[in-house]
N, C-alpha and C positions, 0 to 999 in steps of 0.2 A: 475565565472570561471576566472582563472588566468593562467599565463604561466610559473611562476617560475623565471622570470627575474626581479630582484630587481631594483626599480626605484630610491630609495633613502633610507637613514637610518635616524632614529630619536632618540633623547635621551628621556629616561623616566623621566618625571617630578615627577609623583607620582602614586602609586597604593593604592587607598583608599578603605578599606572594606565597603561594603554597603549590609546589610542583609547577605545572604549567598554568594553574589557575590562581585564585586569590580568595582570601576571606575578607568580606566587607562587613564592617561593624558600624552601626548607626545609633544615634541617640535622638529620641523623639521627645518633644516637650510634653506630649500627651499620647501615650501608647493607646491606640484605639481599643476600647473595652472589648474583652472577649478574645483578643489576639493571643495565639499560643504557638509554640514550636510546631512545625509541620504545616502551618498555614501558608497559603500562597499570597504574596504581596507584590504589587507592581511597584518597582523602584525605578523612577524616571521612565516608566512605561515598560520595563522589562520584568516579566513574571519570574519571581524568585521564591524559594522556599526558606522560611525561617528555620535555621538550624539550632539557634539558642536564643532564649529571651530571658533576660535578667533585669528586672526593674524596667527602666526606660531604654535599655540597650538591646538591640536586635542584631543578630549576626546571620550572614548568608554566605554560602560557598558559591564562588563564581567559576564556571568552566572557562577554559581557554577560548572556546567559541564565543562565550558571552563577552569576554574582554575584547575580542577581535571585532565583534559586530555592534557593540554599544559604546556609550561614553562613560560607562561605569569605571573603567580603568583610568580615566582622566581625573577622577575625583581625588581631592586632597582633604586632609583633616580640616574641618570647618566648612567644607562645601555643603550646599543645601540641595537635597534631593526630594522629589515628590513621591508620596506614598498613597496607594489605594488598595484596599482589600478586594479579594475576588467578590463578584456580585452574587447575591442569593436569588433564587428563582422568583421570589415575590417582590424583588426590588424594582423601583421605577428605573426606566432606562432613560436617564436624563441626557446622556451624551450619545455615543454610538458604540457598536460592538467592537471592543478592543481585546485582542487575544493576549497581549503581553509578549508577543513575538516580534521583536524589533527587526525591521527589514534592513535598515542601514542608518548611518549617521549623516548629518549635514552640517555645514558651517553657517553660522549666522552672518548675513551680509550687513544688516543694520537693525537696530532696535531703537526707535526714536519716539519721543512724546509728540502727540498731536492733540492739543487741547487736553482734555482729561483722559484721553485714550492713548494707546501706543500702537505704532505700526511696526510689525515684525516682518522682515524679509530674510529668507534663507535659501540656500542652494537647492535646486531640484535635480537630483542625479538623473541623467538622461535615461538610464535603464528602467527607472521607476516612474517616469513621467506619464505613462499610459494609465496609471492607477489614480491619477488626480483629475478632478473635475471642478469647474467653477461652482462655488457654493457647496462643494462636497466636503466630507469629513476627513480629517487626518489627525493622527495622534502625534503630538510633539512633546517629548519628555513625559509621555503618559497623559497628556492633557488633550481632551477632545476639542478640536478647533475646526473652524470653517475656512476654506480657501477663498479669500476675497478676490484675489487675482492670481491667475496661473500664467506665468510667462514662459518663454522658451527654456530658460535655465534656472528659474527661481519661482518661489511662491510668496505671496504677500498675505498676511493675516492681521486682522485688527483685534486688539486686546482691550477689553474693558478694565476699569480699575480693580474690580473684584478679582479677576484672573491674575493680574499682576500682584495683588496683595497676598493671595492664598497659595500661590505656587512659587517655584524657584525662578521663574522668568525674570523677576526684578533683579536677580543677582548676575544675569548674563549680559554679554556684550558682543560686539562684532568680532568674529573669529572663533568664538566658542562653538563646540560641537553639541548638537542636540540629537536625541534618538527619534527616529521616524518609524511609524508603523502605518502602512497604507490600508485602505478600506478592504477588509477581507471579502466583501461581496464582489468587488471589482476583480479580485484575484481568482475567485471561484468561477465567475462568469467567463473570464478569459480562458480558463482551463476547459470549461464546458464547450465554448465556441471552437477552440482549437486544441484538442488533447495532445497534439504533437509538440506544443510549446514547451521549452525547457527554461529553467531559471538561469 
């Protein structure tokens, strides 16, 4: 379980195909103290297990499903990704409950400066629109954000300078894919209301 508050960013060293999956290797400027092999880390919002940790380099094994459902397969050497360790029971919940189970990806429609802030608009896949509410929470590349506008086929989010500075959003542009995870409470509520619903 995560909170959607990015702790640091890391550069992609390589994404090496292995069978139907891949080995993702990252280099972080500051590996979060106490991190070790076997720990869960959200990488662009996708919960992964560290397989090896040597100095500032972390490696993860990616399943074919992960490559299919997330933007991790899009990453190139030098790309910047967001990192967050799994939360501890005594941590403050500054964002919202994020499982690290990416639901889908979405293309950025626009990312434009508006004064000191930025306006981000990205596609809202129709199949997932029911999980989004005005002023509700959504995880975008592992970042806990608030939906400022919910349109028929897109979502608008406003970003403060701090978010742009400490995450990988400042490296993105229109057309890039982002990972989306919708509010888990909305998904559980839907299942409780109508158990016959299927994904």
